[in-house]
N, C-alpha and C positions, 0 to 999 in steps of 0.2 A: 861263717866260720865261727862268731860268736855262739852259736848254739854245740857246736862239736868242742869247743874247750871246754863248755860247760860240764859238757857229756865226759868228757875226758877227766876233766879236775875231779868228778864225785864218782868214778866207774871203781867198783870194790877193789880191783885189785891196782889200782895207783893209790890206796887210801894209806896215810902215814906218808907219803911222799909225791902228791899230785902233780906238782912242779916238774918230773921226773918223765910223767907221760906228755905233758907240753911240750917238753923238751924233746920229746921224741917224734912229737908231731911236726915243729918247724925242721927238725933234722930231716926229715923224709920230704917234706916239700922243698928241702933246697936241694938235697941229693939226686929226688928223682926229676927234677929239673936240669941239673947238670951234665947228669948220667943217663943218658936214655936207654932202654930196654929191661930187662927184667934184673931183680934183685934178692938175693936168695938172703931168706931173714928166716933168722930162730922163730918157732911157735912153743911147743911145747919140750919137755925135758928130750926126748927120742925124736921130734918131727921139726921140719922146717917147711916156707914154703916159697913159692917163687911168686915174687909181688912186682906189678910195674904200676906206674902211674895212670888212673883214672879208673883201677879196681877198689872201689868206693867200699865195698863190703870186705874186702881182704886186707886192706892197709887200717883197716880199723886194731885189728889185733897187733898190729905194730905198737900202737899208742896205749892200748888198754890189756894185750894179754890176750884174752877172750872177749871177743867183742860182744857175744851174747853170752853174758857170763851164768846165769842161771842154767840156759837151756845146754850150754856146752860141757857146763860140770854136770848137769844130769846125765849126758850123754857119757862122760869119762867115768862115774860111778857107778853107773848101772849096768855095763858093757864089761864081759869079759872076754877071755880071747876065745876065737872060735864062733863066739855067737854071732848071728847073720843081723846086719845092720843095713837098711833098705833109703839112702838116700837120694829123694826128688825133688829136682830142682839143685842139682849139685854147685850148680857155678863153677870156682875154680877147684873146689873137692875141699873146704876146710873141714866140715863135718868130717867127709870121708878119711881124712887124713889124722884127724882126732881118733877115730874109731879104729881104723886098721893101722897107722903109724904107732901111734901111743898106746894103743889099750893092745891090739895083735885080734881083733874081730873079724869077721869077713863081712864085706862091705859089696852090695849093690847101689851102682852110684847111676843116677840118670839126668843126663842136660842134653838139651835140645839145639842148641847155638852151635855151630861148629867151632867156630871161632873161641867160644867159651869153654868148649869141650877139649880143645887143644891143651889152652892151660889146666884144666883137669888132668890129663896125662902126662900134663910135664909134671906137677906135683905127686901123682901117683909114681912115678919113674925118680924123681929126686929124693922121695921115701923109701925108695925099693920095696913096695907094696904093691908089685904087679900080682904076685901069686896070691894076695889078699883080697884083690878088687876085679869086679867086674863091671865093666863101663859100659854103657849104650848112650851113642849119640843121636836118642829121641826123646819126641814128645810122651806123654800119657795124657790117655782119657778114658771114655766109657767103652771106646771101641776099635780095633784096628783104622788104620785109613791113614789121610795127611791132613794136616790143618796149616794155615798159616801163623807164623811167630815174629813180633818183632826183633831185629838184631842189632839196634844201637843204642840200647838203653841200660847195660852193665847188667845190674841185681835184680832189676825191674823188668827185663823183657818177659811176654807174655804172649799166650795167644792172641791175633789181632783181632782188633774190629773193624770198621770202617773207619772210623775216625784216625787210625794207625798209618804212618807211612814207611819206606826202608823195611819190608818183611821179607819172607823166606819162607817157602814151603818144606813142613819136615815130615817127617813120616813117624806113625804116631801107634802106639798098644797099647796094652793094658796091662794095671801090673801084675793082676791074676796070672796071664798069658808068659809073662815075664817069669814070674815066681815059679810056675808047675807046684812041683812037689816042695819047694823050699819053703821055710818057716823063719820069718823074722822075730827077734824079739824086740825092736827097737825101729819105727819108722819115722823121718824127717820127712814133711812135706811143704814146701816152698813153691807155689805154682801160681804168684801175683793173681789170685781169683780164680783160677780154675780147679780150685780144691773139690769142688760138686761133682764134675764129669771124671775125675780121677779116683773118687772115691765110689764112683758110681763102677768102674771097671775095678772094683778092689773087693768085692764080696766074701769071696773065698778068704783071702787073707785077712781081713777082719773079722770072717768068723771065727779065724783060729787061734785055740785059746793059747798059743804060743806067743801069741801077740802082747805083750804086755803094756806095751805104752807107744804112742804119736807125739809128737812135735811137729805143730799143725801153725801155721799164720792163718789168723781169719783177721784182716784190718779192713773190712770193709771192702776189697778190691772185686769180691762177686757181682760187687754191683754193677760194673761194665757187662756183663752176661745176663744180668737180670737176674742172679742168684742169692735166694737170701741167707745167708750165713747163720742164723739160728737151725734153720732146715739140718746144716750139717751137724751144729750142736747138740739135736734132737738125737739125729742119727746115732750119735756116737755114743750117745747114752743109753740108747735101747741095746748098744752092743755089749754095754756092760763096762763103758768107760767114764770117768769123772774127772774133771779140769782141775789142776792142781798149780801151784806155784813150788820152788825150790829155794831152799836157802839154801846155798853148798856149806856154810861156814858152821852151821851144825848138823848138815846133811838132814834135814825135816822136811817133810811134803805137807802143804796146807791145802784141805779142800777150797776151791774157790765156787761159787754163785754160780757162776759164768765164764765164758773164755774171756782171754784179754784181748784187748786192742792189736795185742803183736803177738807173738808166739803164747801158742797156752800149749802146756803138758796136759795131756789125757793118758790118764792111767787104767790099769784093768790088773785086778789081782794086786791090792796094796799091801798086802802082807810079805809078798815076793817081793816086788819092788823096794819098799822101805828095808825089808833085811839087805838086799842087794847094795844100795847106796850106802848103808852104813856099814859093811862091811870091805868096804872097795878101799884098797890101798892109795894114798894119797900122792898126788900128782904136782911136779912141780911145772909152774909157770913162771916164767922171768924169776923175780924175787919170793915168790911164794909158794907154797905148800896148800893145796886143795883138798 
């Protein structure tokens, strides 16, 4: 808990009044225990989230506004209405709601775990974005087929290994097959170490110059499958992408020597992306405009 409280206290959207974030944390702990079930929570100016106890990834947005501040802000500033965003490992749909509910972009959202997919579907309905979102209850990989996934690990469910228990069989396809002729401008990939296989099934998508940016989590989880994430980095460099950090306060992008230990933003066509984020409208998140 101490680590969580420290994170809330230092979060940029709690700057100036961090005690308010701490208050929201403890209020949620009490309310979620007293009243079982889902709670409708304000998110950005035009969006809401259905959240319940145990949704560790989603609940952070209650205390911090935007849990993954830099990456979520980048999405909000890059996308425009009717752009195409692909959310791979959508979980309960936080990024999808930002893209389609706040910005009005079209989204393709992919979530393999049925119970989590049901929460994603509820958040799509809650925000009245069904016409903007196509959601797939499947996994992604290098080829169509079936794989076993864990099912009881919330935001870190993943393609299972021999060490995992409580697994389930899931239908799998490739991103290229799903998209066919569609061209996203931004893709978010959060697949807990299976990024190598997802990218193998995305060769046509990656080579399409319409794709300007990828938000990808490279945190060492690929080791469980014997994958070297340096290979992913090198592959993206060959495709013309470079790793950047994003400073939402002044909307600037900073070239990195390599990928971060958590999410990294890879950008191709820097001039286009830099112009987009500079010109984006301000987004209201709680008491802040970003």
